[in-house]
N, C-alpha and C positions, 0 to 999 in steps of 0.2 A: 258610364256613371262614375261620379267622383267617389273616392274611397270612403267607406262608411265603417262604423264601429259595431262589431258583432260580438255578443257575449253568448257563448254556448255553455249550457248547464246540464251536467249529468249528476242528478241528485241521488242516484243509486249506482249501478254499474256504468262504466264508460262505454257509450255506444256511438256517439256522434263524431268520433275522431276524424273520420274520412271527410265528412262534409266540412268540418272546421278547417281541415288542411286545404281542401279545394278552395274555399272562400279566401283563405289566407294567401294562397298562390295567385289568386286573381287580383291581389293588390289591396285588399281591405285589411283593416286593423282588427285583429281577433284576440280574444281572451277566452280561455277554456277552463271551466271549473269542474273538478271531479270529486265527488263526496267519498266514494269508497276508498279506504286506505290501500287495499290490495291492488286497486286499479290506477292509483294516482301517477304511476310512471308511464302509463299508456299515453302515447302521443308526444312524449318528451323528444325534443330534437326536431319535431315537425311543426308543432303548434305552440304559440305563447300561452302560458298558463296564468291563472290567478288562484289564490287560496281563500278568497272571500268574495263570492259572487255578488252578494248584496251591496258591497262597497262599490261595485262597478256598474250598478244599475243606471245611475245618472249619466255615466260615460257612454253607455251603449245606445246606438241608434236602433238596434234590433236585439231582442233577447230570444234565444231559442232553447226550449226544453226538449230533451231527446226521448223522454219516456213519461209514463204516467206515475211512476213509483218514486216515492221519497223513502228510501230504506225499504221496510217491509209493508208500508201502507201507501195507498194511492194518495196523491196530493198535489202534483204539479199543476193540475187543472185549476185548483183553488188559487195557487200562487199566480198563475197566468192571468186569471180573472181579476185578481187584486191589482196586478201591475197595469192591466189595461184601464182599469178604473182610475189609475193615477196618471193616465195619459201616455203610457209606454207602449211601444210597438212590440208585440210578442207573437212568436210562433209557438202555439201550445193550446191546450184544451180548456175545459171547464169542469167543475165537479161532476156534472151529469155525463159529459162525454167520457171522462175517466171511468165512470160506472159501466159504460158499454163493454169494456174489456174485463173489468173486475167482477161484475155481477151478470152472469149469462142470462139469468131469468129476466132481469131488467132490460137487457139488450133485446130479447125477444118481444117484450111488451112494447118497446119503442118501435120496433119494426111493424108489429101488428097494428099499432095505433096510427101508423102512417101508410097503411095499405099494402104492406109487403107480405107476401106469403111466407110462412114459416113451417118447419118440420115439427111434428109432434114432439113435445119435450116436457120435462118436469124436473123441478129442483127439489133436492132432498138435503136435509141436515142430519139425518139419522140413517145409518147403514142398514139397520133392520127393516126400516120402512122401504128403502130402495129395493132390497132383496125381495120383500113381499110383493112389491109392485111388479117386478119382472116375472115372478112366478105366476101372478094372477093375469098378467098380460104378456104371454110369451112371444118374443120377437128378438131380432138382432138389434142391439143398442150400442151407442157410443157413450163411454164414461168420460165426462169432462169435469175435472176438479175446479172448485171455485176459490177465489181469493188468491193470496200470495203463493200458495203451493202450486197453482196452475203453471207457474214458471218452471217447475220441474217437469219438463216436456214429456219425459218417458212415462208419466202417470196417465196420459191420455190413452185410452184403450178403445179400439174399434172391435166390436163383437163379431164373431164369425158364425156362431150357431143360431139357427132360426128359432130355437126354443129359449134362447137367452141363458142357457146353462153356464156358458163360459163367463158371461158377465156376472152371474151370481158368484162364481168361484173367485173372480178377480175382486169383487166388492168385499168378500170375506177376507181375502188377503190384505187388501188396503186397510180394512178396519184394524187388523192386528199390527200392521207395520207403519201405517200413516195416520191412524185415527186421532193421534194427539195433535196433528197439524192440519189434516184435511177436514175443515169445518163444514164442508158441504160439497155437493157435486150435482151436476146436471146429467140426466139420462136423456139422450136424444135418439129417436128412431133412426136406424141406419138406412140411408138411401143410396142406391147405386147410380153411377153416372160419371161425368167428368168433373174433377175438382178444379175450380178456377176462381181467382180473386179479381175484384174490380177495385181500383184505387184512384182516388181523385184528390186534388189539392183545393182547399177551401179558403177563401180570403176574408171571411167574416160575414159576407153577404151572399156569396154564391160560389159555384165551382168554376175553376179554370177550365177552358174548353178541352184541353188535352186530357184524355182518360188513359190510364195504364191498366192493361190486362195482363195478369201474371199467373204463373203456375209454379207453386212451391213444391219442393222435394224435401220432406222432413225426415225421412228415415235415413239411418246412417249409411247403409250399404246400397250399391246399385241394385236395381230391380225392386226398389222400395221395400226392403226387408231390414230387419234389425231394429234397435231401439229408436224411438222418436227423439229427434234433436230439436233445437230451436229452428234450425234450417241448415241444409247442406248445399243448397243452390236453388236458383230460380231462373226460369225463362220468361220472357215478356215481350210485349210490343205496345206502342202508343197508338191511339186511334181517336176518332171523334166520338161523341156521345152515341152509343149504340143501344140495342135492346137490353143487353146485360146491365148497362149503367142505368137506363131509364127505369127498369123494374126493381132496382135495388137502391143504390146511393141517390139516384135522381129523385126518388120519392121522399128522401130525407132532407132535401135542400132547404125547405122552409124551416124545419126543426133545427137544423144546424145554424141557420141564420139567426133564429131566435136565441140560440145559445151564444152566438158570437164566436163560434169555433174558427180557429186559424191553424192550418197545417194540412198534413197528409192524413187521409182516412181510408181504410181498406176494409172490404167485407169479403170474406171467403165463402164460397158457395159450392154446392153440388148441383150440377145441371144435367138434365136428361130431356128426352123428347116430350115429357109432360110438364116441365116447369123448371123454375129457378128456386133453389132452396138455400137460403143463407145459413151459414154455420156459426160464424163468429166475427167480431169486429177487431180491427187494430186501429184505434183512434189516436194515432201517433205515427212516426216514421216506422217502417219495418226494417229489420236487419237480417241479412245483408241487402234487403230489397232496395233501400235508398241508394246504395252504392251502385247497384246494377241500373237503376233508373238514371243515375248520373252518367253512365256510359252512353245513354241515348239523348241526354239533354245537350243541345247545341248552343244555347244562349248562356249568359252568365248566371251561375248558380247564386252568387251573392246578390246580384240585382234582382233575380227572381224572388228570393226570400225577403228582400227589403220591400219589394212591391207587394208581396203577399201579406206581410205583417202590417203594412200601411193601408191595405185595401185599395191599391192603385191599379186595379184591373191588370194583373200580371200578364205579360206576353211570354209564353213559353215555346221556344223553338225546339223541336224534337226530331230525332232520326225516325224515318218512316218504315224502317225494316224491323229487324228483331234483335233482341239483346239476350245474352246468356251470362250468368254469373255463377261461379263455383267457389264455395268456401274451402280453403286449404287449411287443414288442421293438424295438430300434433297430439300425442298421448298426454293425458288420458281422455281427451274429449270424446264423448259428451259427459264423462263422469268426473267426479271429484276424488282425486287420489294424490295427495301432496307428495308422497314419496316418488310415485311414477313421474309426476310433473318435474320434480327436482332432478331426477336422473336422466330424463329424456328431452325436456323441452324448455326449462327455465333458461332465459338468455340465449336460446338457440339462434344461430345466425340465419338470416334469409339471404341467400346468395343468388345473384342474377348473372347469366352468361351473355347479357346484352346491356347496353347503356340505356335503352328505352325503359321507361316505367309506364308506358301506355297500358291501360287496363288493369293496373295494379292498385288496389285500394286497401287502406289501413283498417284493421280491426284492433287486435291487441298487440300493438307494435310500438317500439321506440327506436330512436336513432342515436347511436353512441359512436362518436368519432367517425361519422359518415357511414357506419355499418348498421343496417336494419337488423333488429333483434326482437325475438318474441318477448312480450311483456305481460304483466298481469298474472292471472292464475288459471285461465280457462283453456289455453292451447288453441286459440283462434287467431293466428297472426295476420292473415291476409285474405282478401277476396280477389279473384281474378275474373275479369269480364271481357266480353267481345261482342261485336255486332256484325250484321250482314244483311243483305237484301232478303235472304231466306234464313230459316232457322238452322239449316245445315251449315251455311256460311258462318253464322254467329257461333255455332258450336265449334267449328274448325278453328276460328280465330282464338277463341277462349282456350281451348286445349293446346293449341300451338304456343300460346303464352305460358301456360303452366309447364310445358316441356322445357322452358328456358329458365326454370327456377329450381334451385337445389336447396333442400332442407332435409337433413337426415330424419327419418321416421315420419315424414309427412304423408298424409293420405287424404283422399278426396273421392267424391263420386264421379264416375266417368260417363254417366248417362243423362246428365242434365240437358233437357230439351228434347230428348228422344220421344217422350210421350206425345209431343205435338206432331212430330214427324210420322209416328206410327199409328196415328188415328185420332187423337184428341182434336186436332185442328179440323179434320174432315167432319167429325161428328158435330162440333159446334157450328160449322158452316152449314151443314145439312139441316140442323135444327133451327137455323135462322137467327142465332143470337149475336152474330158479329157484324151484321150489316148496319147501315145508318138507321137512326130513328125514323119512324114513319112520319 
């Protein structure tokens, strides 16, 4: 494909740097806009920048929004919809698809209206009412904050007690410490099983044939313990439409077409022998998920997004084995502590003992005089990926690449992909969820 003009827009935090870099390396013309002042150095030395994305709209052949947020409010879906009405090709959502992530109650209503089974759930805007509900209906629940504060990932709490007593205690604590910001929350009945997500790419009228099945690892430490983070790593594979897809995203195909949605959409689920139970949507790219997907995409990324945005029936060639990706982080991730960041991580060098950069993906990184350095404020410089015919091979390649990186104080989880090897894969196969559609 001839070179095209791509405008990447981060209207809150800088998230899409790696994809912008990949498209730029493929020979396309790229401009990247970052709204957040503390993130504006991210991608310097890798990707051409712009300081006024609206001024470059007419220049762009494709406009890509990386998230649903415009500062503290949802809003990129509205912008994307307006630009499409003006005849622009946009990868991005709509006001209603933005709501799928921001308003968990609305997300469940959409699922139910389209024939998707859901877990018992209820939304509260008053802590006292939530506490009373748990006392009157004792069970294990998951607390999921609503609105902007849901981005503070450590606030998601998975109850352990069958009588809900720990959930009551956590709600009391949240009311005291977060009541001024947490305007609401969802209580969802806890279901045991395998946690798995189904991701598809939608071109405005239908899904691309390739489906991505992925397994997130959100806790900070190996063994799935410690505080919840945005993500520490993910294992995944590409497949054809299967039962997991058909009973979740597949049932939303008509609804998404009516919305005119364009981009990646992911639905996280709990699966057991009795059914598939959706938990939450990601109606946008996932991070670092999209970088790990890139490890398995064998066709041109720029061409794929161009065809996706233009509704050109995109052809996506993918690796048929497995991919693993690991987020390599620095202090104080996942917490905010400016002094710790300044002393340990600001401008930290990312040193490689090999010339190859295969499997190395950008997060909060800049390049200064040829040296890769940590940028921004979050302590998430890179993601390292690998692939293989088996999950064990994908894990081995990923961690071999990590072993060739030197960053003082870096840390990461060393168990990404193990859940598949030690039982999750066998259970999903035994329950019949991974085979082709009937």
